[in-house]
C-alpha positions as CSV (number, residue, x, y, z in Angstrom):
1,X,79.2,100.5,114.7
2,X,76.9,102.8,112.8
3,X,74.1,102.8,110.3
4,X,70.8,101.8,112.0
5,X,68.5,100.4,109.4
6,X,65.2,98.7,109.8
7,X,65.1,95.0,109.1
8,X,62.0,94.5,106.8
9,X,59.1,92.5,108.1
10,X,60.4,92.0,111.6
11,X,59.6,95.3,113.4
12,X,56.3,96.3,114.9
13,X,54.4,99.2,113.5
14,X,55.7,102.5,114.7
15,X,55.0,102.9,118.4
16,X,52.7,99.8,118.4
17,X,53.9,97.5,121.1
18,X,50.6,95.7,121.3
19,X,51.6,94.0,118.0
20,X,54.1,92.1,120.2
21,X,51.6,91.4,122.9
22,X,53.6,93.6,125.2
23,X,53.5,97.0,126.8
24,X,56.3,99.5,127.3
25,X,55.7,102.2,129.8
26,X,57.9,105.2,130.8
27,X,58.2,104.7,134.5
28,X,59.9,107.5,136.4
29,X,63.7,107.2,136.6
30,X,66.0,107.8,139.6
31,X,68.6,110.4,139.0
32,X,71.8,109.2,137.3
33,X,73.4,108.1,134.1
34,X,71.8,105.2,132.2
35,X,74.0,103.4,129.6
36,X,71.4,102.1,127.1
37,X,72.1,99.5,124.4
38,X,70.3,100.1,121.1
39,X,69.8,98.0,118.0
40,X,72.8,97.3,115.7
41,X,70.4,97.2,112.7
42,X,67.1,95.6,113.3
43,X,64.9,98.1,115.2
44,X,63.0,95.3,116.8
45,X,66.2,94.3,118.7
46,X,65.5,96.6,121.7
47,X,64.2,95.7,125.1
48,X,61.1,97.1,126.8
49,X,63.4,98.4,129.6
50,X,65.5,100.3,127.1
51,X,62.4,101.9,125.5
52,X,61.0,102.8,128.9
53,X,64.4,104.3,129.9
54,X,64.7,106.4,126.7
55,X,61.1,107.6,127.1
56,X,61.5,108.6,130.8
57,X,65.0,110.2,130.7
58,X,65.4,114.0,130.8
59,X,67.6,113.7,127.7
60,X,69.2,111.2,125.5
61,X,72.9,111.7,124.8
62,X,73.7,110.5,121.3
63,X,76.8,110.2,119.1
64,X,74.8,111.3,116.0
65,X,71.4,112.7,116.9
66,X,70.2,112.0,113.3
67,X,70.7,108.3,113.8
68,X,69.1,108.1,117.2
69,X,66.2,110.2,116.0
70,X,65.2,107.4,113.7
71,X,65.0,105.0,116.6
72,X,63.1,107.3,118.9
73,X,60.7,108.3,116.2
74,X,60.0,104.7,115.3
75,X,58.8,104.0,118.8
76,X,57.1,107.4,119.3
77,X,59.6,108.7,121.9
78,X,59.9,112.5,122.2
79,X,62.7,112.8,124.7
80,X,65.1,115.6,123.8
81,X,68.4,114.6,122.1
82,X,71.8,116.0,123.0
83,X,74.8,115.5,120.8
84,X,77.7,113.9,122.7
85,X,80.6,112.6,120.5
86,X,84.4,112.6,120.3
87,X,84.5,116.1,118.8
88,X,82.5,117.9,121.5
89,X,83.0,115.5,124.5
90,X,85.6,117.7,126.3
91,X,83.3,120.7,126.1
92,X,80.0,118.9,126.8
93,X,81.1,116.6,129.6
94,X,81.3,119.2,132.4
95,X,77.9,120.5,131.5
96,X,76.4,117.0,131.5
97,X,78.1,116.1,134.8
98,X,76.7,119.2,136.4
99,X,73.3,118.4,135.1
100,X,73.6,114.9,136.6
101,X,74.7,116.3,140.0
102,X,71.5,118.5,140.0
103,X,69.4,115.3,139.8
104,X,68.9,114.7,136.1
105,X,68.3,111.3,134.6
106,X,70.3,111.1,131.4
107,X,70.4,108.1,128.9
108,X,73.6,107.5,127.0
109,X,73.4,105.7,123.7
110,X,75.8,105.0,120.8
111,X,74.9,105.1,117.2
112,X,74.2,101.4,117.4
113,X,74.9,98.6,119.9
114,X,76.2,98.9,123.4
115,X,77.8,102.3,124.4
116,X,81.5,102.5,125.4
117,X,82.4,100.0,122.7
118,X,84.4,102.1,120.2
119,X,82.7,105.3,121.2
120,X,83.5,108.3,123.6
121,X,81.2,107.3,126.5
122,X,83.9,105.8,128.8
123,X,85.2,109.2,130.1
124,X,81.7,110.3,131.0
125,X,81.0,107.1,132.9
126,X,84.4,107.3,134.7
127,X,83.9,110.9,135.8
128,X,80.3,110.3,136.8
129,X,81.5,107.4,139.1
130,X,84.3,109.6,140.5
131,X,81.5,112.1,141.5
132,X,79.4,109.4,143.1
133,X,76.8,109.7,140.4
134,X,74.8,106.5,139.9
135,X,75.5,104.7,136.6
136,X,73.1,102.0,135.5
137,X,73.5,99.5,132.6
138,X,70.5,98.8,130.4
139,X,71.9,95.9,128.3
140,X,71.1,94.8,124.8
141,X,72.5,94.4,121.3
142,X,76.2,94.2,120.7
143,X,77.9,93.7,117.3
144,X,80.8,91.9,119.0
145,X,78.6,89.2,120.6
146,X,76.2,88.9,117.7
147,X,79.2,88.1,115.4
148,X,80.9,85.8,117.9
149,X,78.0,83.5,118.4
150,X,77.5,82.9,114.6
151,X,81.2,82.8,113.6
152,X,81.7,79.1,114.4
153,X,84.9,80.0,116.3
154,X,85.7,79.3,120.0
155,X,83.6,81.5,122.3
156,X,85.1,80.5,125.7
157,X,87.8,83.1,125.4
158,X,87.9,86.1,123.1
159,X,89.7,89.4,122.8
160,X,88.0,92.5,121.3
161,X,90.6,94.8,119.6
162,X,88.2,97.2,117.8
163,X,89.8,98.9,114.7
164,X,93.3,98.1,113.7
165,X,95.7,100.9,112.4
166,X,94.9,102.2,109.0
167,X,98.4,101.8,107.5
168,X,99.8,98.3,106.8
169,X,103.1,98.7,108.8
170,X,101.5,99.8,112.1
171,X,98.7,97.3,111.5
172,X,101.0,94.4,111.1
173,X,102.9,95.5,114.2
174,X,99.7,95.5,116.2
175,X,98.6,92.1,114.8
176,X,102.0,90.7,115.8
177,X,101.4,91.9,119.4
178,X,98.1,90.1,119.4
179,X,99.4,86.8,117.9
180,X,99.8,85.1,121.3
181,X,96.4,86.0,122.7
182,X,94.9,82.6,123.7
183,X,91.4,83.2,122.3
184,X,89.3,84.4,119.3
185,X,90.3,87.8,118.1
186,X,87.4,90.3,117.2
187,X,87.9,93.4,115.1
188,X,85.8,96.1,113.5
189,X,86.9,97.1,110.0
190,X,86.0,99.4,107.2
191,X,84.7,97.8,104.0
192,X,87.3,99.7,102.1
193,X,90.2,98.2,104.0
194,X,88.9,94.7,104.9
195,X,90.7,92.9,102.0
196,X,94.1,94.5,103.0
197,X,93.5,93.8,106.6
198,X,92.8,90.1,105.9
199,X,96.0,89.9,103.9
200,X,98.0,91.4,106.8
201,X,96.3,89.1,109.2
202,X,97.2,86.1,107.0
203,X,100.8,87.3,106.6
204,X,101.4,87.7,110.4
205,X,99.2,85.0,111.9
206,X,99.3,82.3,109.2
207,X,96.3,80.5,107.9
208,X,94.0,80.6,110.9
209,X,90.3,80.1,110.6
210,X,88.2,83.3,110.4
211,X,84.8,84.7,109.8
212,X,83.6,87.9,108.2
213,X,80.2,89.1,109.5
214,X,78.5,91.8,107.5
215,X,75.3,93.8,108.1
216,X,74.4,91.8,111.2
217,X,70.6,91.7,112.0
218,X,69.9,93.6,108.8
219,X,68.2,92.5,105.6
220,X,71.4,91.5,103.8
221,X,73.2,89.9,106.8
222,X,75.9,87.5,105.6
223,X,78.6,85.5,107.4
224,X,81.5,84.2,105.3
225,X,83.8,81.6,106.9
226,X,87.1,80.1,105.8
227,X,90.8,80.7,106.4
228,X,92.5,84.0,106.4
229,X,94.2,83.4,103.1
230,X,91.0,82.2,101.5
231,X,89.0,85.2,102.5
232,X,91.9,87.6,101.7
233,X,92.1,86.2,98.2
234,X,88.4,86.2,97.6
235,X,87.9,89.8,98.9
236,X,90.8,91.1,96.9
237,X,89.1,89.9,93.7
238,X,85.7,91.5,94.6
239,X,84.4,95.0,94.9
240,X,84.5,96.3,98.5
241,X,81.6,94.9,100.5
242,X,78.9,97.2,101.8
243,X,77.9,97.8,105.4
244,X,79.3,97.3,108.8
245,X,81.9,94.5,109.2
246,X,83.1,92.4,112.1
247,X,86.2,90.2,111.6
248,X,86.8,87.2,113.8
249,X,90.0,85.2,113.8
250,X,90.7,81.9,115.6
251,X,93.3,81.8,118.4
252,X,96.7,80.3,118.2
253,X,97.2,76.5,118.0
254,X,99.0,74.6,120.7
255,X,102.1,74.7,118.5
256,X,101.8,78.4,118.1
257,X,101.4,78.9,121.8
258,X,104.4,76.8,122.5
259,X,106.4,78.9,120.0
260,X,105.2,82.1,121.6
261,X,106.3,80.9,125.0
262,X,109.7,80.0,123.7
263,X,110.0,83.4,122.0
264,X,109.2,85.1,125.2
265,X,111.8,83.0,127.1
266,X,114.5,83.8,124.6
267,X,113.7,87.5,124.5
268,X,113.6,87.7,128.3
269,X,117.1,86.2,128.5
270,X,118.5,88.4,125.8
271,X,116.9,91.6,127.3
272,X,118.9,91.0,130.5
273,X,122.1,92.2,128.7
274,X,121.0,93.7,125.4
275,X,119.0,96.7,124.2
276,X,115.5,96.0,122.7
277,X,116.8,96.4,119.2
278,X,119.8,94.1,119.6
279,X,117.8,91.5,121.6
280,X,115.2,91.4,118.8
281,X,117.9,91.0,116.2
282,X,119.6,88.1,118.0
283,X,116.4,86.3,118.8
284,X,115.0,86.8,115.3
285,X,118.2,85.3,113.8
286,X,118.0,82.3,116.2
287,X,114.3,81.5,115.7
288,X,113.9,82.5,112.0
289,X,110.9,84.7,112.9
290,X,110.5,88.1,111.3
291,X,112.5,90.7,113.0
292,X,109.6,93.2,113.0
293,X,107.5,90.7,114.9
294,X,110.2,89.8,117.4
295,X,111.0,93.5,117.9
296,X,107.3,94.3,118.6
297,X,107.1,91.5,121.1
298,X,110.3,92.7,122.8
299,X,108.8,96.2,123.1
300,X,105.7,94.7,124.6
301,X,107.7,92.7,127.2
302,X,109.8,95.7,128.2
303,X,106.7,97.9,128.5
304,X,105.0,95.3,130.6
305,X,108.0,95.0,132.9
306,X,108.5,98.7,133.4
């Protein structure tokens, strides 16, 4: 999630930690890669440990150096910035790994929130671990958790999907594959597509409860709650909302879970003698469920079993 903006009235003066009655000192870091969570909006939502790590690192690896520069400047941190994003990752990664092997301490950040959540940091972490380079987590803000705890939906089990496909057909197919997940579903979505996505969610999942969290921790933070059809209808009649959006959808009811188990049982039996296409057609006719949904589930079952 992008777009760091200061939340008016809640941040300390630039570089002034004494306003909080606290001190942040840049203690020397051991060599290695530090995965540092940064604010998702409110610049005050950063830990002293994160500030100390960013100040003491040999370099800060950032998705968009222009965004991270705002955060560092706000707290008077002059650590050099290095761009590391999906477009240059393949070229930059070997250089960064070599630097780490020579004993550097590098801090990895995303534009906002916890790195590796919908950003290119995973491969760097994985390859660092393969080379026995120390990787340390410096935890903090996360849009996923910030939205989950205010949504009013079950928090004991949840599944983070990230962004759904842009086009409606593939999007509905993916939603269908998630229908049986026994927990709250969490998505990131573009303001331009959110109304269409809500409509597709309602069409595939039925009228489940949901929440739309927008601009979390920022000045215009809002959380809208209702059913999928209610929010889909409301959003379709309004101009596209502004800002970063997290969508949360309640999990299946007991009736839906039982129906999913029955669907899997029927598909499993049909797939013993039929192709995926034919098995889906037979089971869709027997259950009355949409053929596309049944076919997507049949594909998932065969992939899992291979």
